[in-house]
C-alpha positions as CSV (number, residue, x, y, z in Angstrom):
1,M,97.3,109.8,121.0
2,Q,93.7,108.5,120.2
3,E,94.5,109.5,116.6
4,R,97.7,107.4,116.5
5,R,95.8,104.3,117.9
6,S,93.2,104.7,115.0
7,R,96.0,104.3,112.6
8,Q,97.5,101.1,113.9
9,T,96.7,98.1,112.4
10,A,97.1,94.7,114.3
11,V,97.5,91.5,112.5
12,A,97.8,87.7,113.6
13,G,101.6,87.9,114.0
14,A,103.8,85.3,115.7
15,A,102.3,82.4,117.4
16,E,102.8,81.8,121.2
17,G,106.1,80.3,122.0
18,E,108.0,82.1,119.0
19,P,111.3,83.9,119.9
20,D,111.3,86.8,122.2
21,V,112.7,89.0,119.6
22,A,111.0,91.7,117.6
23,V,112.3,93.7,114.7
24,L,111.2,97.3,114.3
25,V,111.2,98.7,110.7
26,P,110.7,102.4,110.4
27,A,109.3,102.8,106.8
28,A,107.6,106.2,106.9
29,G,110.3,108.3,105.3
30,S,109.6,110.3,102.3
31,G,112.8,109.3,100.2
32,T,113.8,112.5,98.9
33,R,117.2,111.8,97.9
34,M,115.8,109.3,95.7
35,G,114.0,111.8,93.4
36,E,110.5,112.2,92.3
37,G,108.0,109.3,92.2
38,T,107.0,106.2,94.3
39,R,108.7,106.3,97.7
40,K,111.7,104.2,97.6
41,Q,110.4,101.5,100.3
42,Y,107.3,100.9,97.8
43,R,109.6,100.7,94.6
44,E,109.5,97.1,93.2
45,L,112.6,95.0,93.4
46,G,112.4,91.7,91.5
47,G,108.6,92.2,91.5
48,D,107.9,92.9,95.1
49,P,107.9,96.1,97.0
50,L,111.5,96.9,98.4
51,L,109.9,96.9,101.9
52,V,108.6,93.4,101.4
53,C,112.0,92.3,100.1
54,T,113.7,93.5,103.5
55,L,110.9,92.1,105.7
56,R,111.1,88.7,104.2
57,V,114.7,88.3,105.6
58,F,113.3,88.6,109.2
59,D,110.1,86.5,108.3
60,Q,112.3,83.4,107.4
61,C,114.8,84.0,110.3
62,D,114.3,81.6,113.2
63,A,115.7,84.1,115.6
64,V,112.8,86.5,115.0
65,G,109.2,86.3,116.3
66,H,107.6,89.6,115.6
67,I,107.8,92.2,112.9
68,I,106.4,95.6,113.4
69,V,106.4,98.3,110.6
70,A,106.0,102.2,111.0
71,A,104.4,103.5,108.0
72,P,103.3,106.8,106.7
73,A,99.9,107.8,108.4
74,E,98.1,107.8,105.2
75,D,99.5,104.4,104.1
76,V,99.1,102.3,107.3
77,R,95.9,100.3,105.9
78,R,97.4,100.0,102.5
79,V,100.7,98.9,103.7
80,S,99.2,96.3,106.2
81,D,97.1,94.8,103.5
82,R,100.0,94.6,101.1
83,L,102.3,92.9,103.7
84,Q,99.6,90.4,104.8
85,E,99.1,89.5,101.0
86,A,102.9,88.8,100.7
87,G,102.3,86.2,103.3
88,L,104.6,87.6,106.0
89,R,103.8,85.2,109.0
90,K,105.5,87.2,111.6
91,L,103.9,90.6,111.1
92,T,102.6,91.7,114.3
93,A,101.3,95.4,113.6
94,V,101.7,98.2,111.3
95,V,101.7,101.6,113.1
96,E,101.7,105.3,112.1
97,G,105.2,106.6,111.7
98,G,106.5,109.7,113.3
99,A,107.8,113.0,111.8
100,S,111.3,111.4,112.0
101,R,113.0,108.0,111.9
102,Q,113.4,108.3,115.5
103,G,109.7,108.9,116.1
104,S,109.0,106.2,114.0
105,V,110.8,103.7,116.0
106,R,109.4,105.3,119.3
107,N,105.8,104.7,117.9
108,A,106.7,101.0,116.9
109,L,108.0,100.3,120.4
110,R,104.6,100.8,121.8
111,A,103.3,97.9,119.7
112,V,106.0,95.5,120.9
113,P,104.4,92.4,122.7
114,S,105.1,92.1,126.4
115,S,106.6,88.7,125.8
116,V,109.7,90.4,123.9
117,N,112.9,90.9,125.5
118,V,115.2,91.6,122.5
119,V,114.4,94.4,120.1
120,L,116.1,94.9,116.7
121,V,115.8,98.1,114.5
122,H,116.4,97.8,111.0
123,D,116.1,100.2,107.9
124,A,113.3,99.4,105.4
125,V,115.6,99.9,102.6
126,R,118.3,97.4,103.6
127,P,117.3,94.3,101.8
128,F,120.8,92.9,101.4
129,I,121.3,90.9,104.6
130,R,121.2,87.1,105.5
131,A,119.8,85.4,108.4
132,H,123.2,84.8,110.0
133,H,123.7,88.6,110.3
134,V,120.5,88.9,112.0
135,S,121.3,85.9,114.4
136,G,124.8,87.4,115.3
137,V,123.2,90.5,116.4
138,V,120.6,88.8,118.6
139,D,123.2,86.5,120.0
140,A,125.4,89.5,120.9
141,V,122.5,91.3,122.5
142,R,121.7,88.4,124.8
143,E,125.4,88.4,125.9
144,H,126.3,92.1,126.1
145,G,122.9,93.9,126.1
146,A,123.3,95.9,122.8
147,A,124.8,95.2,119.4
148,S,125.0,96.5,115.9
149,L,126.3,95.3,112.5
150,A,129.1,97.5,111.2
151,V,132.0,97.4,108.8
152,P,135.4,99.1,109.0
153,V,136.0,102.2,107.0
154,V,138.3,101.3,104.0
155,D,138.4,104.6,101.9
156,T,140.7,107.5,102.6
157,L,139.0,110.2,104.7
158,R,139.8,114.0,104.5
159,R,138.2,117.1,105.6
160,Q,137.1,119.7,103.3
161,E,138.0,123.4,103.9
162,G,136.1,125.7,101.5
163,K,136.6,124.1,98.1
164,N,139.9,122.5,99.1
165,F,140.9,119.5,100.8
166,G,142.1,119.7,104.4
167,A,143.7,117.2,106.8
168,T,143.6,113.6,106.3
169,V,141.4,111.8,109.1
170,D,142.9,108.8,110.6
171,R,140.6,105.8,109.7
172,D,141.9,103.6,112.3
173,G,139.1,102.4,114.5
174,L,136.2,104.0,112.3
175,Y,133.4,101.9,111.3
176,R,130.3,102.4,109.0
177,M,127.2,101.7,111.0
178,Q,124.7,99.4,109.6
179,T,121.4,97.6,110.8
180,P,120.1,95.6,112.3
181,Q,120.9,97.2,115.7
182,G,119.6,95.3,118.7
183,F,119.0,95.9,122.4
184,R,117.5,94.8,125.5
185,R,114.0,96.1,125.4
186,D,114.2,98.0,128.6
187,W,117.4,99.8,127.4
188,L,115.9,100.9,124.2
189,E,112.6,102.0,125.8
190,T,114.5,103.9,128.3
191,A,116.7,105.5,125.7
192,H,113.8,106.6,123.7
193,R,111.9,107.9,126.7
194,E,114.9,110.0,127.9
195,A,115.5,111.3,124.2
196,R,112.0,112.6,124.0
197,T,112.0,114.1,127.5
198,K,115.3,116.0,126.7
199,D,114.4,116.5,123.1
200,V,117.5,114.8,121.9
201,P,117.9,113.9,118.2
202,A,120.2,111.0,117.1
203,T,121.0,109.5,113.6
204,D,120.5,106.0,115.0
205,D,119.5,104.0,118.1
206,V,123.0,103.0,119.2
207,E,123.6,106.7,120.0
208,L,120.6,106.8,122.1
209,V,121.6,103.8,124.2
210,Q,125.0,105.0,124.3
211,R,123.9,108.2,125.9
212,L,122.5,106.1,128.8
213,G,126.1,104.9,129.5
214,H,125.7,101.3,127.9
215,S,128.3,99.7,125.6
216,V,127.3,98.5,122.3
217,R,128.9,95.5,120.8
218,S,130.2,95.6,117.3
219,V,129.3,92.7,114.9
220,E,130.7,92.3,111.6
221,G,128.6,93.2,108.9
222,S,128.8,93.0,105.0
223,A,129.7,95.3,102.4
224,Y,126.4,94.4,100.5
225,N,124.3,95.5,103.4
226,V,123.8,99.1,101.8
227,K,121.0,101.4,102.5
228,I,119.2,102.1,99.1
229,T,119.1,105.9,99.3
230,T,120.0,107.4,95.8
231,P,119.2,106.5,92.3
232,T,122.7,105.1,91.9
233,D,122.0,102.8,94.9
234,W,118.9,101.6,93.2
235,S,120.5,101.0,90.0
236,L,123.1,98.9,91.7
237,A,120.4,97.0,93.7
238,T,118.5,96.0,90.8
239,A,121.6,94.7,88.9
240,I,122.5,92.4,91.8
241,W,119.2,91.4,93.2
242,P,118.7,88.3,90.9
243,R,122.0,86.8,91.9
244,W,121.5,87.8,95.6
245,C,118.2,85.8,95.8
246,E,120.0,82.7,94.1
247,G,122.3,82.7,97.1
248,G,125.1,84.1,95.5
249,M,127.7,87.0,96.4
250,E,128.3,85.2,99.8
251,G,132.1,85.6,99.4
252,E,132.1,87.1,103.0
253,A,132.7,85.8,106.5
254,A,130.0,84.9,108.8
255,S,129.1,87.5,111.2
256,S,130.8,87.3,114.5
257,S,131.1,89.5,117.5
258,Q,134.3,91.5,117.4
């Protein structure tokens, strides 16, 4: 525990009176699916590290008051310095990440200021979001307690049996989960505490909160809100990023609760 505290870097963060919303960004992954080289969250997109591109959305969003990043243990100081150089006004802390995404979120939760009531969790490598997506999740959390961006599955889904295709899966009611995912702070803290006590792994925070018996509201996401994971994802991201930064590619409905 002492070692973790020594690898947490506090920064000025949001001023008193800012929104009671914090976003946690787990950015300690190795990015093995991207291949060898620089970790994907540090790769430059349009001249800035991908992590900075993602965080700027929240830094410029009126609904968010605090940003907390979980970085690899050996990079905490370097990441903190780089994010401060980028002028992120709402950066509150950079903490040591865990051995898993779930562990990184748990570590970041410890750094959330006491004034925060709503906590968002967002993937470090999802830069293609707009402020209205963030606000839509925050509004849904205030009304329902928990919410997440998601988009309906549009492709045909089919099981594979050996080397051949098996039965077609009914896609009616199936959604691809996205981030940010948002929660009442006490729900998320309890969910992570229970998961750690019972040694329960989960692929996202929605699953952990659902395990407590809470319902999670669906908020319309965007097809552009992809998680940059593979070299193909990176190629597409670099191709559309300039237009995205100019405010283009907004041929989508504003996010709204479903």
